[in-house]
C-alpha positions in Angstrom: 49.9 121.8 197.7 51.2 124.7 199.7 51.5 127.5 197.1 53.0 130.0 199.5 55.8 127.7 200.6 56.5 126.7 197.0 56.7 130.3 195.8 58.9 131.3 198.8 61.3 128.5 197.9 61.3 129.7 194.3 62.4 133.2 195.5 65.0 132.0 197.9 68.0 132.2 195.7 67.2 135.6 194.2 66.3 137.0 197.6 69.7 136.0 198.9 71.4 137.5 195.9 69.6 140.8 196.1 69.9 141.1 199.9 73.7 140.4 199.6 73.9 143.1 196.9 72.2 145.7 199.0 74.5 144.9 202.0 77.5 145.1 199.7 76.5 148.5 198.5 76.0 149.8 202.1 79.3 148.4 203.3 81.2 149.7 200.3 79.8 153.3 200.4 79.7 153.7 204.1 83.2 152.4 204.6 84.4 155.4 202.5 82.5 158.0 204.7 85.2 158.5 207.4 87.8 159.4 204.7 85.4 161.7 202.9 84.3 163.4 206.2 88.0 164.1 207.1 88.7 165.6 203.7 85.2 167.2 203.2 86.6 170.6 202.1 88.6 169.1 199.3 85.8 166.8 198.4 83.3 169.6 198.3 85.6 171.6 196.0 85.8 168.5 193.7 82.0 168.3 193.6 81.7 172.0 192.8 83.6 171.3 189.6 80.6 169.2 188.3 77.8 171.0 186.5 74.8 171.6 188.7 72.4 169.5 186.5 74.9 166.6 186.9 75.0 167.0 190.7 71.2 167.1 190.8 70.8 164.0 188.6 73.2 162.0 190.8 71.6 163.3 194.0 74.7 165.1 195.2 73.9 167.8 197.7 77.1 169.8 198.5 75.5 171.4 201.6 74.8 168.0 203.3 77.2 165.5 201.7 79.5 165.9 204.7 76.8 164.7 207.2 76.1 161.1 207.7 72.5 161.3 206.6 73.4 163.5 203.6 75.9 161.0 202.5 73.5 158.1 203.2 70.9 159.8 201.1 73.3 160.1 198.2 74.1 156.4 198.5 70.4 155.5 198.8 69.8 156.3 195.2 71.7 153.2 194.1 70.1 151.1 196.8 66.7 152.0 195.6 67.6 151.1 192.1 68.7 147.6 193.1 65.6 147.1 195.3 63.3 148.2 192.5 64.9 145.7 190.1 64.4 142.9 192.7 60.7 143.9 193.2 60.0 144.3 189.5 61.6 141.0 188.7 59.4 139.2 191.4 56.2 140.9 190.3 56.8 140.2 186.6 57.5 136.5 187.4 54.4 135.9 189.4 52.2 134.9 186.4 54.6 134.8 183.4 56.6 132.0 184.8 53.6 129.7 184.9 52.9 130.4 181.3 56.5 130.2 180.2 57.1 126.9 182.1 53.7 125.6 181.0 52.6 124.9 184.6 49.5 127.1 184.5 47.2 124.3 183.5 48.5 122.1 186.3 48.2 124.9 188.9 44.7 126.0 187.9 43.3 122.4 188.0 43.9 122.2 191.7 40.9 122.6 194.1 41.7 126.2 195.0 40.3 129.4 193.6 42.3 131.8 191.4 42.0 134.4 194.1 43.6 132.1 196.6 46.4 131.3 194.2 47.2 134.9 193.5 47.0 135.8 197.2 49.4 133.1 198.1 51.8 134.3 195.4 51.5 137.9 196.6 52.1 137.0 200.2 55.2 135.0 199.2 56.5 137.9 197.2 55.9 140.3 200.1 57.6 137.9 202.5 60.7 137.9 200.3 60.8 141.7 200.2 60.2 142.0 203.9 63.1 139.6 204.6 65.3 141.6 202.3 64.5 144.8 204.0 64.8 143.5 207.6 68.3 142.2 206.9 69.2 145.4 205.0 68.0 147.6 207.8 70.0 145.7 210.4 73.2 145.9 208.4 72.7 149.5 207.4 72.0 150.5 211.0 75.2 148.8 212.1 77.3 150.5 209.4 75.9 154.0 209.9 76.4 153.7 213.7 80.0 152.5 213.2 81.2 155.2 210.8 79.2 158.1 212.1 81.4 160.8 213.6 78.5 162.9 215.0 75.0 162.5 216.3 72.2 162.1 213.8 68.4 161.7 213.7 67.6 158.0 214.0 64.0 158.8 213.0 65.1 160.4 209.7 67.5 157.5 209.1 64.7 154.9 209.5 62.3 156.9 207.5 64.8 157.2 204.6 65.5 153.5 204.8 61.9 152.5 204.8 61.4 154.3 201.4 63.2 151.3 199.9 60.4 149.0 200.9 57.7 151.5 199.8 59.4 151.9 196.4 59.6 148.1 196.1 55.9 147.7 196.7 55.2 150.1 193.8 57.4 148.2 191.4 56.1 144.9 192.6 52.5 145.9 191.9 53.6 147.3 188.5 55.4 144.1 187.7 52.3 142.0 188.4 50.3 144.1 186.0 53.0 143.7 183.4 52.9 139.9 183.9 49.2 139.9 183.1 49.3 142.2 180.1 52.3 140.4 178.6 52.0 136.8 180.0 54.3 135.2 177.5 57.5 137.0 178.5 60.5 135.0 177.5 63.0 137.0 179.5 61.6 138.4 182.8 65.0 140.0 183.8 65.2 141.9 180.5 61.7 143.3 180.9 62.4 144.1 184.6 65.7 145.9 183.9 64.2 147.8 180.9 61.2 149.1 182.9 63.1 150.0 186.0 65.9 151.7 184.2 63.4 153.7 182.1 61.8 155.1 185.3 65.3 155.6 186.8 66.4 157.7 183.7 63.2 159.7 183.9 64.1 160.4 187.5 67.5 161.6 186.6 66.0 164.0 184.0 63.4 165.2 186.4 66.1 166.0 189.0 67.7 168.4 186.6 64.5 170.4 186.0 63.5 170.8 189.7 59.8 170.5 188.6 57.8 168.9 191.3 54.9 168.0 189.0 57.2 165.9 186.8 58.2 163.9 189.9 54.9 162.1 189.6 56.2 160.4 186.4 58.6 158.1 188.3 58.4 156.3 191.7 62.1 157.0 192.2 61.2 160.6 193.0 58.2 160.0 195.3 60.5 160.1 198.4 62.9 163.0 198.8 65.6 162.3 201.4 66.3 166.0 201.8 62.6 166.7 202.6 62.6 163.8 205.0 65.7 165.0 206.9 64.3 168.6 207.1 60.7 167.7 208.0 60.9 164.2 209.6 57.9 163.2 207.4 57.0 162.1 203.9 55.4 164.3 201.2 51.7 163.4 201.5 50.8 163.9 197.9 53.5 161.6 196.6 52.8 159.1 199.3 49.2 158.9 198.3 50.1 158.6 194.7 52.3 155.6 195.5 49.5 154.0 197.5 47.1 154.7 194.7 49.4 153.0 192.2 49.7 149.9 194.4 46.0 149.6 195.1 44.9 150.1 191.5 47.5 147.7 190.2 46.5 145.0 192.7 42.8 145.4 192.1 43.4 145.3 188.3 45.6 142.2 188.8 42.9 140.3 190.7 40.3 141.2 188.1 42.5 140.1 185.2 43.6 136.9 186.9 40.1 135.7 187.7 38.7 136.5 184.2 41.7 136.0 182.0 42.1 132.8 179.9 45.5 131.7 181.1 
């Protein structure tokens, strides 16, 4: 039984739905940019009417909202939210669906090790996320190029766009851990939405404080588009924290899967 192919087929529908959702968000937001850039003075005055904490929470930077990368960064907040839900949903489903559908016994009686099973599941999940990001990047590049009225840093654009995949990897690994700790999850989507939105709300609150230390509390704040645009690099400390979460979560998942009575 080819576990990888089976898992990939299982993610086919959801991958299509989430990829289409990301593309729809890009098309919707970027199609409004030409109008906003033409009326940027009036639009800026409108934004100034919002309290500063609200602007920070929503990721609205008045100084850069008129530029293509500044506007893209604002829109990217919602793209990351959708991508995180997709990754968390996949990660939480990896083990819990076997328990919920009562197929764990059948799967584990096959002449393959548990390490091989989990690896195949992980590779399938990563493949689904990679496919989503490849299609998203192509569509986003086309849209940004079409609506841009000025030159922009392609490197910064790609670096900002890649943070979607990095954030998804973090939530995928967290989802896998959740699936082991709570294997009998009846509604994977409910758990995924609850977890992601909790981190997202924490991110909104952290934005209003401006405290960099509190940014470590939520993966949504590990990648600051403004910093990326200004420095053409990621913040090393947050990047290492994200990598640490992924590595620790995956190691813990393999240990639990090989020893847990499933």
